[in-house]
C-alpha positions as CSV (number, residue, x, y, z in Angstrom):
1,M,-85.0,-52.7,-104.1
2,T,-82.6,-55.1,-102.4
3,L,-82.1,-55.5,-98.7
4,A,-79.5,-53.0,-97.6
5,P,-78.4,-51.4,-94.3
6,G,-80.5,-48.3,-93.4
7,L,-84.0,-49.8,-93.9
8,R,-86.1,-48.7,-90.9
9,A,-89.5,-49.1,-89.3
10,N,-91.1,-48.1,-86.1
11,I,-94.3,-48.5,-84.2
12,L,-95.9,-46.4,-81.5
13,I,-97.7,-48.5,-78.8
14,M,-99.6,-47.6,-75.7
15,V,-99.0,-50.1,-72.9
16,E,-102.3,-51.9,-72.2
17,R,-103.1,-54.3,-69.3
18,E,-102.7,-57.2,-71.7
19,D,-99.0,-56.1,-72.3
20,T,-98.0,-56.2,-68.6
21,A,-95.6,-58.6,-66.9
22,I,-98.5,-59.9,-64.8
23,R,-100.7,-60.7,-67.8
24,V,-97.9,-62.4,-69.9
25,G,-96.6,-64.3,-66.9
26,S,-93.1,-62.8,-66.8
27,G,-93.4,-61.1,-63.4
28,D,-95.9,-59.7,-60.9
29,V,-95.8,-56.0,-61.7
30,P,-98.2,-54.0,-63.9
31,V,-95.6,-52.7,-66.4
32,L,-94.7,-53.6,-70.0
33,G,-93.5,-57.2,-69.9
34,T,-90.3,-58.0,-71.5
35,P,-91.8,-60.8,-73.7
36,R,-94.3,-58.2,-75.1
37,L,-91.6,-55.7,-75.7
38,L,-89.7,-58.4,-77.6
39,S,-92.7,-59.3,-79.6
40,F,-93.2,-55.7,-80.6
41,A,-89.5,-55.4,-81.5
42,E,-89.6,-58.5,-83.7
43,G,-92.7,-57.2,-85.4
44,V,-90.9,-54.0,-86.3
45,T,-88.0,-55.9,-87.8
46,V,-90.5,-57.8,-90.0
47,K,-92.1,-54.5,-91.0
48,A,-88.7,-53.0,-92.0
49,V,-87.9,-55.5,-94.6
50,Q,-91.2,-57.3,-95.6
51,R,-91.9,-55.3,-98.7
52,Y,-88.3,-55.8,-100.0
53,L,-88.4,-59.6,-99.9
54,E,-88.9,-61.6,-103.1
55,P,-92.3,-63.3,-103.6
56,G,-92.3,-66.6,-101.6
57,Q,-89.7,-65.3,-99.1
58,T,-90.1,-64.5,-95.5
59,S,-87.7,-63.9,-92.6
60,V,-87.4,-65.8,-89.3
61,G,-85.9,-64.8,-86.1
62,T,-82.7,-66.6,-85.0
63,R,-81.1,-64.5,-82.3
64,V,-82.1,-61.8,-79.8
65,E,-80.3,-59.6,-77.4
66,L,-82.5,-57.2,-75.5
67,E,-81.8,-54.9,-72.5
68,H,-85.0,-53.8,-70.9
69,R,-83.8,-50.8,-69.0
70,V,-86.8,-49.0,-67.4
71,P,-90.4,-49.9,-66.6
72,S,-93.3,-48.5,-68.7
73,P,-96.7,-48.4,-66.8
74,V,-100.1,-49.0,-68.3
75,G,-101.0,-46.0,-70.4
76,M,-97.4,-45.0,-71.3
77,H,-96.7,-44.5,-75.0
78,V,-93.5,-46.2,-76.3
79,E,-92.0,-45.9,-79.7
80,I,-90.1,-49.1,-80.8
81,S,-87.7,-48.7,-83.8
82,A,-85.7,-51.1,-85.8
83,E,-82.9,-50.3,-88.3
84,L,-81.3,-52.9,-90.6
85,T,-77.6,-52.5,-89.7
86,D,-76.0,-55.3,-91.6
87,V,-76.7,-57.9,-94.3
88,D,-74.6,-61.0,-94.7
89,G,-76.1,-63.2,-97.4
90,R,-79.5,-64.2,-96.0
91,R,-78.6,-63.0,-92.4
92,L,-80.1,-59.7,-91.4
93,G,-79.0,-57.8,-88.3
94,F,-81.1,-55.1,-86.7
95,A,-80.5,-52.5,-84.0
96,I,-83.5,-52.0,-81.7
97,T,-84.5,-49.0,-79.6
98,A,-87.5,-48.3,-77.5
99,V,-88.2,-44.8,-76.1
100,D,-91.1,-43.7,-74.0
101,K,-93.1,-40.4,-74.4
102,T,-90.9,-38.7,-71.8
103,G,-87.8,-39.5,-73.8
104,R,-86.5,-42.2,-71.5
105,L,-84.6,-45.0,-73.2
106,V,-86.8,-48.1,-72.4
107,A,-84.8,-50.7,-74.2
108,T,-81.9,-51.4,-76.7
109,G,-81.1,-54.5,-78.4
110,R,-80.1,-56.5,-81.5
111,I,-82.2,-59.0,-83.4
112,E,-81.0,-61.3,-86.2
113,R,-83.3,-62.8,-88.8
114,V,-82.6,-65.1,-91.7
115,V,-84.4,-64.8,-95.1
116,V,-85.9,-68.2,-96.1
117,D,-88.2,-69.6,-98.7
118,R,-91.5,-69.9,-97.0
119,E,-92.6,-73.2,-98.5
120,R,-89.3,-74.9,-98.1
121,F,-89.1,-73.7,-94.5
122,L,-92.6,-75.0,-93.7
123,G,-91.8,-78.3,-95.5
124,A,-89.1,-78.9,-93.0
125,L,-91.6,-79.2,-90.1
């Protein structure tokens, strides 16, 4: 199957102490830190397309827009979802949402990734 809009993936996480703003250094409150939320969101975009890439290909993040709307305390379950919304050559655009177990919209955003040849990309280092 080729990469096409509509591919989706999601994960359900429980906020752990290691995920808090205090622990990741992005603040001083014991709630889901934005850097951890972003990390989870990027992981979901990878999951959405990984099995559809050709052998030797991977995708790398190039742009992020994330609005972290409400706090999620330790113990809260949050579902993070990604949908591939557009494909322009090697560029992939994803819509991101995160919703907690009470139904509150925790975050929305957009992540762009580019499909690259893994060896060629690593050879550029």
